[in-house]
C-alpha positions, 0 to 999 in steps of 0.5 A: 465878511470880506471888503467888496472890490470893483474891477478897473473901468474899463475904455471905451474901446473894452480894454482895462484901464492901467496907471501904464497905459494914459499919459497927462496933456501937455496943454491943460494938464488931461489925463488921456489915454497912452494913444491918444493925439489929442486931447479930447479937454483941450483939442489940442495936439498932444506932444510927446514926453520929454525924451519919448521916442521918434520913429524915424530917429530908430529908423534912421540910426538901425537903417544906418549904424544898427551892425555896430548897436547903436540902436540899442544904445537910444533906446538905452538897452547899454549891454546889447549894444555893446554885442554887437560892436563886439561881433560888429565885424560877423557882420550880424549884429547888421544882420540883425538889425535889419531885421528890426528896421523892419520890425520897427519900421511897422510899428505904429510910434506911439507901440514903440515908445510903450515899448521902449517908455525911457529913450532919446537926451545922453542916448542919441548923442551917443547912439550917434558918437559910438559909430563915428568913434569906433569909425575912428578907432578900426581906421586907425587900428587899419594904418598901423597892421596894415602897413606891419601885415604886409612888412611882415608878408615881404618878408616872408616872400624874401625869406623863401626865395632865400631859402630856394637858394641855400637848398640850391647852394647844397644839391649843387655841393652833393652834386659834385661830392658825387660828382668832382664836379658841378653841373656843366647842363640841363638835367643835371640838378633840377631845384626848386621854387617856391611859387613867386621865386626865380631862381637861378643855376649859372653854369661857369664849369666843372669847377663855378657857379653861381647862383640868384634869387628872388620873389617877385613881391619881394623886395630883395635879391639873392647872389652865392657862388661856390666859392664862398658859404655867404649870402648877399642880398641886393636890391631886386630890382639891380639883380632883376635888371642883370638878368633881363640884361645878360639871359634876356626877358624870358628869363624871369619867370617864376621858377628854377632857370639852369643857365650856362 
């Protein structure tokens, strides 16, 4: 003969109650439904238990710092919080956080507390601190990386101007080997200039020439003549001033210039 089992008690709403659907009144200790706001025994409004989720706090954290995973830290879902933090730069976590913000806004605080029963405390502090720490780290990295990137780009611009000058010198020497004189007229020599590079071939007769080059976003100018194999570096502003003074402002255009 098997022992009889009785069905669980039914609440007035008709739902089966479980141990997880109850809480206790903070004033009288009476056992009440988890969604109850006022204790039916003492009539006092029930305060949320210590560590209970606060909907306003959740919404603010999600809206302001959700892209960094702060709301997941607040919910003590630390692994998800780390994933949001790692991929925040893709903006996907931010989009997901905004969707979650709408979902949270449509739910009652009691529903959110039931879904996330253990939040608050250190989670709130971490949720607020982590984004600011991350922003500070990003700022430090940017302060280091941006000057390095700018320096790298400047070196690349200068290198382009120097390479164009070297190539033009090679073409001038090839012309001399074929004609036993250096180019003296426009059309006898056409050297290539990279984008942003001003390259000058200054004809000083059939036995001598000068070469000058600089990039409009570089800080160095390069000089060479027919009797020297070494390329000399100058400050770009100094060389620009000399070219402008001798040949006019029109020659500062970033292209190849054949000057006589």
